[in-house]
N, C-alpha and C positions, 0 to 999 in steps of 0.2 A: 166402338171398334176401338178407339184410344186406350179405353180402361182395359181391353182385352190385351192390347199391345203391352202396356204398361205391366199388367201380370204376368205375360210372357218374358219380358225381359227380367221381371224380378226371380220369376222360376227358374230363368238361366243362370243368374248371379248366384242363386242358390245352388243349381247344379254345378257351377265353376267352383265354388266354395268346397262343397262335397268331394269332386273330383279332385282337388289339390290335396286333401285330407286324405283321400283314397291312396293317390298316388305317394304321399309320404310313408303311408301305412304299408304300401306293397313293397317299397325300396327298403323300408326297415327290416321286414320278413326275410327280404333276398340277404340283407346284411347279418341277418340272424342264422341264416341257414349257411352263410359262408359262400354264398353264390356272388357277392358283390362285396367289395371294400366300401369303408365309409364315405371314401372321397369319391368313388365311382357311382354310389348312391346318390351323394349330394348333386354330383353334376348331373346325373339322369333326371332326378326331381327337377332340378331348374330349368333342364332343357324340356321336359315334357310340360311343366307350368308355361313357361315362354311360348312354346308351340301352341298350347290350348288357349293362352291370351290373344295369340295373332289371330287363331281361327275365329275366337270370338269377336274381335274386333272386325274382322272380315265380314262374318255373319252379320253383326250390326251395321256395318255400311252398306251391305247387299240389301238389307231389310229397309234402311233408309232409301235406298235408291229405289227400291221397288214401290216404297210408298209414295214417293215422290211421283213417280210415274202414274200411279193409280189416281193419285189427287190431280195431276195435270189432265189425264185422260178423262175425269169425271167434269162435267160442266156444272161445277160448282163455283159460286162466288165466294171468295175470301171474304174474312170480317172487315179486313182494312178497305177491300174495293167496295163492299156493301156501304161501310160508314161513309166513305168519299162521295157515292152516289145519293146517300140521304142526306149530306151536306148539301150537295148541288140541288135537289129536289126542294128542300127547305128553302134555299137562296130564291129559287125560281118562284116559289110560292109567295115569299115576301113581297118580290118585285111586282108580282102579278096583283096581290091586294094593294100594294101601294100605286099602282096604275088603274085600278078599278076606282081607287080613293079620288084620284085626281079627276077622272072622267065623270064621277058621280055627282 
């Protein structure tokens, strides 16, 4: 699942780069056609890019939040919790072995 998320995020980044290039290309055409001044095109390009970046960040935040909710709802032990429990079991086994030696 993590691999799929990584691939999705990388695809999204690729789309963002393509979108930025497409925005610049579209505004350049509008300038060439005389529908926008160079300054207007630059301003429009920057506004659209910033808007896209905000949306991308918001989507990433929502994805992270959703993944956290899914993770929390699953009854899955996290690696750190597992390692702590493993250490406790090993310590108990060692104590039990020592007690058995003392008795025996």
